[in-house]
N, C-alpha and C positions, 0 to 999 in steps of 0.2 A: 352685344343685341341681350348677348346671357345675363349680365351683370344687373341688365335696366327689366329684364324678366323679373331676376329677383329679386332687384327691389320693391316692381309694381303686389310678388306676388307676398313678401314681407312685410307691404306693408294693410296688405291685408291682412295676411296671416291675425296683423297684433291685434285686430279690430273683434274679427270674431273666435279670437281667442279669452276675448273676457264673456263675451255670452255665452262660448263652452263651458267655463269654470263657474258661472255663474249659475248653468241649470246643472243640477246634480242627479239629477235624471235623465240626461243623458246618458245611452244605450254606450254601448260599445261597435263601433264602427267594424262595419261588416267583411272579413276579411277578403280576397282576393284570389287568397282558394287554401286550403289547405293539407298537407302533405304528413305525410309518415316520411323522417329521418331517419336515414342509419346513419353512427356516426362511429369512426372504429374508435373504437379506445385504448389509450398507451402505459397502462398501466394497471392493475390491483386494485380493487377494493377490498380484498377479502377479509381484511384486521375485522372491518366493523359490521359489514354486508354479505349480501350470496353474492354481489354482484362481480363475475370472475369471466362474463364475457369477451370477449376480446373485439365487442362491436353495444351499440347502446343504441335504442328503438327511440325518435318520440316524435310525438306529436304536436306541428308545429304549424299554426297557422300563419302567414302567409302577406300581412299587414303592408307592404310597401314592394311593386316587382319596378322600381327603379333595378341602378347597376346595383352589385357589390360595395361602389361606394356612397351607398343610400339605404341598407337597408331596415328594418326592421320587423321581425320574428314575432312571436307568443308561441309561447313552449308549455307544455302541460306541465305535470308532476317533477321538476328538473331539481327541486331540495325540497326535504321533507321532513317535519319539526323537527326529528333527534336535528340534524343540523344546522338550524335555526336555536334548537338549544343551546347545540357544542360551541356555536360562534357568539353566542350571547356571553355563556360559560366565562371562554376566552379573551374576551372585549374585555380589556381593562385601561385602555389608552385611552383619554378626554380628546376629541380631536378639536374639539370647542378652540383648544387654548394651543391650537397644530400649526403651523404652515402648510399649507397640504394646496396638493395643481385638481382646484376642481378645474381648469379649461376656462376657457371663455367668458364667466359668469361679473359681467358685473354689480349685480345686486349679490357676490358674498358673501358681504359684513350683515344685508337681510337676510341668507340664508344660516350662517351662523348664530344670528341671533333670535329665529325661528324655528331654528329644534337643536336634539340634540343627537352630537354623530356620537359613533364609536368606532372605535379599530382595532384587529386582533393584530398586535403587533409583529409579533413571531407566527403565520403562520402552519410552518412547523411543527410548531409546539403539541396541535390537536390531529390525529390522524384520519378524523371529518370531512373541518376546513380543507383539509390538502387534500383530500382527491376532490371534494368540490373545486376548488379551485381547479388543480387538472380537467377534469370533464368541461370547466368553462373554458380550457384553452382546448381542448378538441377539438368540442365545439368550432367555437371560434374558427379554427386550423383548417377543416373541412369545408365551411362555409366559405373558407377566403384563398382556398386552396394549398394550404400551406403546405409541407411539404414537412413534419416535426422529425420525421422519424428516422432523417440521416444526418449523421455525422457531417459528412462533407458541406450539407447548405450554408449561409452565408448569410441564414438572416434565422433571426428567433424570439418566438412569441413572452411572451413577460405577463407575471398578473403583478400588478403592483401591489400596493396593502389593502385586501378589501374593510368596506367599514358600512356601518349600520347606521338608517338613518331612522329618526322618530318621529311622530308629528305627531301633536296632538290640534284637539281642536284648533280654524285660524293658521296651523303652519300651512305655509307652501314651499316651493320650491320655483327658485323668480326663474323664468326664458333663458336657454345656455345649452352654449353645444360644452362640448367635456374634450373639447380640445384645446392649443391654441390658433392663432390664426396671423400674418402677417397680409396685409394689402400692400399693395405698387397702383399707385394713385398715376404716376404716367403711366403706366399698361394697363393700368385697370381691372389686376390680376389679382387673386388672392390665391394663398398658399397657408399648409396646416407646418406649425415652426415644429411640433414634439413628435415623437412615433406611438402614440397611444393612436387604436389603427378602429375599439371596438368598445362597447361597453353592455353591461351584464345586470340587470335589476332583477334582486329577488323578492320575492312576497312570499313576508314570513309571518305576518297579519294585518289585514286590510281593515277598512274604518264601515261606519254602517253607514256613513253619507262620506262625500265627497274623497278626497286626494286621487282624481284621474292622472295619470297620462297623458298630458296634448303636444301635440305637435305643428303646435300652429298652419306652419308650412307646405308637409299634404294632407291636414284635414284631417289628420287619424288619430279618433280619439281613443282612451285602451282605460277604459270602468271595471276599477276591483269589484263592488258591487252588483254586477251583471253574473257573474257567472262565481262558483268558488275561489277564488285567485290568489287564493290561501299554497303556496308549493309553485309556485306559477312564477315562468320567465320572459322581460323581456332583456333585445337582444337587439341593440344597435348598432350598425358597422358602420364608418361614413367613410372611410381611403382603403381602396383596394388596389393592396400592392404588385399582383397581378398585371392589373392594367395601368397602373401607374395615375388611377385621380382616385380623386376628393371629393369632398360634399359642400367646400370651403364657404364658396360659392352662390352654387343654391340654399346648403341652410338646409333642406330638407331634412336630418336629425334632428334640429335644433328642439329642445321639449322642455315644460315647462311638469312640474306636479302641482293638480289645486288643491285650494288650501282643505284641509281633512273640516268637519261641518259638524261629524259628528263621532266618537269613537276613538280611534289610537290607529295607524299609522304605521308597520315597522315591514323597511325594504331596505336588504344589502345589498352594496354598487359595489361591484367591480368592472373595474379600466384594463385591457390588456394592450399591452405597447407591444410595436415589435420595432428588435433591437439590431 
């Protein structure tokens, strides 16, 4: 029954996505609620900023009220202009020629031809990038209720190498999920086959028109021009390791990035895995 409902929702979502991306004036979906989230920090960033407190507060828009296996947050002021510049300074690897794990993206070749992708091959070479990655892990562990402070835990959060996606006029990111799945036709069930649990998309530059993120199976539309989105992060989880649930059947977190109509878009993307 849940698979049947998911199939119907996904067919409708595919049709609605076409209209949503065609309308570059469509505003961001109204959030369910806005909260101030206090996230414990596990490291000092004194080497480059004055963030030395034991916790960090964020203004967060809750876009989806699904369980934490399908969380969508919009976070204000998560990345600074200096961090964006430092990331680009240390980005030396052209990922267009590399084998990269993008999840279940049937349109991967379209993505690689449409956009430029660069990565920081050794994030530890940059204190700023390393500190940013730690904040992302702190946020992920807080939302998913994973204790990363004890040495007795059997699981460890890990950041994959981050990358920057550059999108010019006409470039887009086709509908996809950021994890790999396996479908059992006999039992009509779908499971996630890799250890990725969350994605953080961080805006370093937004276009004048276009470039919205669209979650077609929930109807959530995030338009970067509707507010000043530079510095904003979109956080997505698709696995709840505590409850042992995932989003593979419903695909509430399947998303696309609509074509850029005018200007340039720079989005840093960070995947988080649970080993």
